[in-house]
C-alpha positions as CSV (number, residue, x, y, z in Angstrom):
1,M,-50.4,11.3,17.0
2,T,-49.4,14.7,18.2
3,L,-46.6,16.3,16.3
4,L,-43.9,17.9,18.4
5,T,-42.5,21.3,17.7
6,P,-38.7,21.5,17.0
7,Q,-38.2,23.0,20.5
8,E,-40.1,20.1,22.1
9,Q,-38.1,17.6,20.1
10,F,-34.9,19.3,21.2
11,L,-36.0,19.2,24.9
12,R,-36.9,15.5,24.6
13,A,-33.8,14.5,22.8
14,P,-31.5,12.3,24.8
15,R,-28.6,14.2,26.4
16,R,-25.4,12.8,24.9
17,W,-23.0,15.4,26.4
18,P,-21.8,13.1,29.2
19,F,-20.7,10.5,26.6
20,K,-19.0,13.2,24.5
21,L,-17.3,14.7,27.5
22,A,-16.0,11.2,28.6
23,A,-14.8,10.5,25.0
24,A,-12.9,13.9,25.0
25,L,-11.3,13.2,28.3
26,I,-10.2,9.8,27.3
27,F,-8.8,11.2,24.0
28,A,-6.9,13.9,26.0
29,A,-5.6,11.3,28.5
30,V,-4.3,9.0,25.7
31,M,-2.6,12.0,24.0
32,V,-0.8,13.0,27.2
33,W,0.2,9.4,27.8
34,S,1.5,9.0,24.3
35,S,3.4,12.3,24.4
36,S,5.2,11.1,27.6
37,A,7.0,8.5,25.5
38,T,8.3,11.1,23.0
39,Q,11.3,13.2,23.9
40,F,12.1,16.1,21.6
41,T,15.8,16.8,21.7
42,G,15.9,19.4,18.9
43,A,17.5,19.2,15.5
44,G,20.4,21.5,16.3
45,L,22.5,23.4,13.9
46,G,23.9,20.3,12.3
47,G,20.4,19.1,11.4
48,A,19.5,22.5,10.0
49,Q,22.6,22.5,7.8
50,I,21.9,19.0,6.5
51,A,18.3,20.1,5.6
52,R,19.7,23.1,3.8
53,N,22.2,20.9,1.9
54,I,19.4,18.5,0.8
55,L,17.4,21.5,-0.4
56,M,20.3,23.0,-2.3
57,G,21.0,19.5,-3.9
58,I,17.4,19.5,-5.2
59,L,17.8,23.0,-6.6
60,Q,21.2,22.3,-8.1
61,P,21.0,18.6,-9.1
62,N,23.7,16.7,-10.9
63,T,22.4,16.9,-14.5
64,D,25.0,14.4,-15.7
65,L,23.5,11.7,-13.4
66,L,19.9,12.8,-14.3
67,F,20.1,12.7,-18.1
68,N,22.6,10.0,-19.1
69,F,21.7,6.5,-20.1
70,T,24.2,4.3,-18.3
71,R,23.3,1.7,-15.7
72,Q,24.2,4.2,-13.0
73,S,21.9,6.9,-14.2
74,V,18.7,8.0,-12.5
75,L,16.6,6.9,-15.5
76,Y,17.9,3.3,-15.4
77,L,17.5,3.1,-11.6
78,L,13.9,4.4,-11.9
79,L,13.1,1.7,-14.5
80,E,14.7,-0.9,-12.2
81,T,12.5,0.3,-9.3
82,M,9.4,0.2,-11.5
83,A,10.2,-3.3,-12.6
84,I,10.7,-4.5,-9.0
85,A,7.4,-3.0,-8.0
86,Y,5.6,-4.3,-11.0
87,L,6.8,-7.9,-10.7
88,G,6.4,-7.9,-7.0
89,T,2.8,-6.7,-7.3
90,T,2.0,-9.2,-10.0
91,V,3.4,-12.2,-8.2
92,G,1.8,-11.1,-4.9
93,A,-1.6,-10.7,-6.6
94,I,-1.4,-14.1,-8.2
95,I,-0.6,-15.7,-4.8
96,A,-3.4,-13.7,-3.1
97,I,-6.2,-15.0,-5.4
98,P,-6.4,-18.6,-4.0
99,L,-5.7,-17.3,-0.5
100,A,-8.6,-14.9,-0.8
101,F,-11.0,-17.6,-2.0
102,I,-10.2,-19.9,0.9
103,S,-10.5,-17.0,3.3
104,A,-14.0,-16.0,2.1
105,T,-16.9,-17.2,4.4
106,N,-19.3,-17.5,1.5
107,I,-16.9,-19.8,-0.5
108,A,-15.0,-22.1,1.9
109,P,-16.0,-23.9,5.1
110,K,-15.1,-22.4,8.5
111,P,-12.0,-24.4,9.3
112,I,-10.5,-23.5,5.9
113,V,-11.5,-19.9,6.3
114,L,-9.8,-19.8,9.7
115,L,-6.6,-21.2,8.3
116,G,-6.6,-18.8,5.3
117,R,-7.2,-15.8,7.6
118,L,-4.4,-16.9,10.0
119,I,-2.0,-17.0,7.1
120,T,-3.1,-13.6,5.9
121,I,-2.7,-12.0,9.3
122,A,0.7,-13.6,9.8
123,I,1.9,-12.2,6.5
124,R,0.6,-8.7,7.2
125,T,2.1,-8.7,10.7
126,V,5.7,-8.6,9.5
127,P,6.9,-5.1,8.3
128,V,8.3,-4.7,4.8
129,M,11.8,-3.9,6.1
130,I,12.0,-7.2,8.0
131,Y,11.1,-9.1,4.9
132,G,13.8,-7.2,3.1
133,L,16.4,-8.1,5.7
134,M,15.3,-11.7,5.6
135,F,15.5,-12.1,1.8
136,I,18.8,-10.3,1.6
137,R,20.2,-12.9,3.9
138,V,18.9,-15.6,1.6
139,T,19.6,-14.2,-1.9
140,G,22.1,-11.4,-1.2
141,P,21.6,-7.7,-1.9
142,G,20.1,-6.7,-5.2
143,P,16.8,-6.5,-7.2
144,F,15.9,-10.1,-6.7
145,A,15.7,-9.6,-2.9
146,G,13.5,-6.6,-3.6
147,L,11.2,-8.6,-5.9
148,L,10.7,-11.3,-3.3
149,T,10.1,-8.7,-0.6
150,M,7.5,-6.8,-2.6
151,S,5.7,-10.1,-3.6
152,L,5.3,-11.3,0.0
153,A,4.4,-7.9,1.4
154,S,1.7,-7.5,-1.3
155,V,0.0,-10.8,-0.4
156,G,-1.2,-9.7,3.0
157,M,-3.0,-6.5,1.9
158,V,-4.2,-7.7,-1.5
159,S,-5.6,-11.0,-0.2
160,K,-7.5,-9.2,2.5
161,M,-9.1,-6.8,0.0
162,F,-9.8,-9.6,-2.4
163,T,-11.6,-11.5,0.4
164,E,-13.9,-8.6,1.2
165,Y,-14.8,-8.3,-2.5
166,I,-15.6,-12.0,-2.7
167,E,-17.8,-11.9,0.4
168,D,-19.7,-8.9,-1.1
169,L,-20.7,-10.9,-4.2
170,D,-24.3,-10.5,-5.3
171,K,-25.9,-13.8,-4.4
172,G,-28.9,-13.1,-6.6
173,I,-26.8,-13.5,-9.8
174,M,-25.5,-16.8,-8.6
175,E,-28.9,-18.1,-7.7
176,A,-30.3,-17.0,-11.1
177,L,-27.5,-18.8,-13.0
178,D,-28.0,-21.9,-10.8
179,A,-31.8,-21.8,-11.6
180,I,-31.2,-21.9,-15.4
181,G,-28.9,-24.9,-15.0
182,C,-25.4,-23.3,-15.4
183,T,-22.4,-25.5,-14.7
184,P,-19.9,-24.4,-12.0
185,F,-17.5,-23.2,-14.7
186,Q,-20.3,-21.1,-16.3
187,K,-21.2,-19.6,-12.9
188,I,-17.6,-18.6,-12.3
189,R,-17.3,-17.2,-15.8
190,Y,-20.5,-15.3,-16.0
191,G,-21.4,-14.7,-12.3
192,I,-18.3,-14.3,-10.3
193,L,-15.6,-13.0,-12.5
194,P,-17.5,-10.0,-14.0
195,Q,-18.2,-8.8,-10.4
196,L,-14.7,-9.3,-9.2
197,I,-12.4,-8.3,-12.0
198,P,-12.9,-4.5,-11.8
199,D,-12.3,-4.4,-8.0
200,F,-9.4,-6.9,-8.2
201,L,-7.6,-4.8,-10.9
202,S,-8.3,-1.6,-8.9
203,T,-6.7,-3.1,-5.8
204,V,-3.7,-4.3,-7.8
205,V,-3.1,-0.8,-9.3
206,Y,-3.3,0.7,-5.9
207,R,-0.9,-1.8,-4.4
208,Y,1.5,-1.1,-7.3
209,D,1.4,2.5,-6.3
210,M,2.3,1.6,-2.7
211,N,5.0,-0.9,-3.8
212,L,6.7,1.8,-5.9
213,R,7.3,3.8,-2.7
214,D,8.2,0.8,-0.7
215,A,10.8,-0.3,-3.3
216,T,12.6,3.0,-2.7
217,V,12.6,2.6,1.1
218,L,14.0,-0.9,0.6
219,G,17.2,0.7,-0.6
220,L,18.0,1.2,3.1
221,V,18.7,-2.5,3.3
222,G,20.2,-2.9,-0.2
223,A,17.3,-4.5,-1.9
224,G,17.9,-3.0,-5.3
225,G,16.3,-0.1,-7.2
226,I,16.9,3.6,-6.7
227,G,17.1,3.3,-2.9
228,P,20.7,2.2,-2.4
229,P,22.3,5.0,-4.6
230,L,20.2,7.5,-2.8
231,V,21.4,6.2,0.6
232,F,25.0,6.1,-0.6
233,A,24.8,9.7,-2.0
234,M,23.4,11.0,1.3
235,S,25.9,9.1,3.4
236,S,28.8,10.5,1.4
237,F,27.4,14.0,1.4
238,R,27.0,14.1,-2.4
239,W,24.0,16.4,-2.2
240,S,23.8,17.2,-5.9
241,D,23.6,13.4,-6.7
242,A,21.0,13.0,-4.0
243,G,19.0,15.9,-5.4
244,A,19.1,14.4,-8.9
245,I,17.8,11.1,-7.6
246,L,15.0,12.8,-5.5
247,I,13.9,14.9,-8.5
248,G,13.6,11.7,-10.7
249,L,11.8,9.9,-7.9
250,I,9.3,12.8,-7.4
251,V,8.5,13.0,-11.1
252,L,8.0,9.2,-11.3
253,I,5.7,9.2,-8.3
254,L,3.6,12.0,-9.7
255,I,3.3,10.4,-13.1
256,V,2.3,7.0,-11.6
257,E,-0.1,8.7,-9.2
258,L,-1.9,10.4,-12.0
259,I,-2.1,7.3,-14.2
260,S,-3.1,4.9,-11.4
261,G,-5.8,7.4,-10.1
262,R,-7.4,7.5,-13.6
263,V,-7.2,3.7,-14.0
264,R,-8.8,3.1,-10.6
265,R,-11.6,5.6,-11.3
266,K,-12.2,3.9,-14.7
267,L,-12.4,0.5,-13.2
268,T,-14.6,1.3,-10.2
269,R,-16.8,4.0,-11.6
270,G,-16.5,3.6,-15.3
271,V,-15.6,7.2,-15.9
């Protein structure tokens, strides 16, 4: 077999520039079409002044609101937000486990898999804010509505991730356990759970990180936590109160991000 020189290999290589040019033109056309639906009206002087007020509120926060220990303080509201996100993530993960198993093609028959995936897709289709509005109508405004919202919103994403982990199980381990005569319970205990638990816990930690942010956004609809006081402070132009709440929220998110990142690396990589 004759070896080709790099120059000959380059000359004989298939020309892909027409495909790349077509892809670039399609991308440009989609960008132009998307931009046509966006109209920039300008922030104006009022918007610039509001942005300046928010910045001044962060630089000069209400320290009385930030460092007291009443039920209206930032510390208490942050703890309530963490509790809503934690309970919502836990309940959602528990519901997602059986849903993930019936949605896995290597565990359940095809009709059951189709049903499980339809349920998962239906849950994931509805935005978090819509769930919040629905549950507030049912239970009234407050932390319980936020808990129900976080739980249901978590099921869609967590069950999808769990299903992928279940479908990636090492079949060799299962076949080896079956060959030595293990019972179904033993196969689950020694073959399935050791493979799934690290990935499951990593996903739950990541979802908690997301729910902590979503719990704040749910304040727009009055679903408890630190969101409603933040909205009320900004609506009444109490910028120092809004700045104190934002500072507390930023610190909380940074701490949770550092801790959750370390936990996920420990679970997935062992370091």
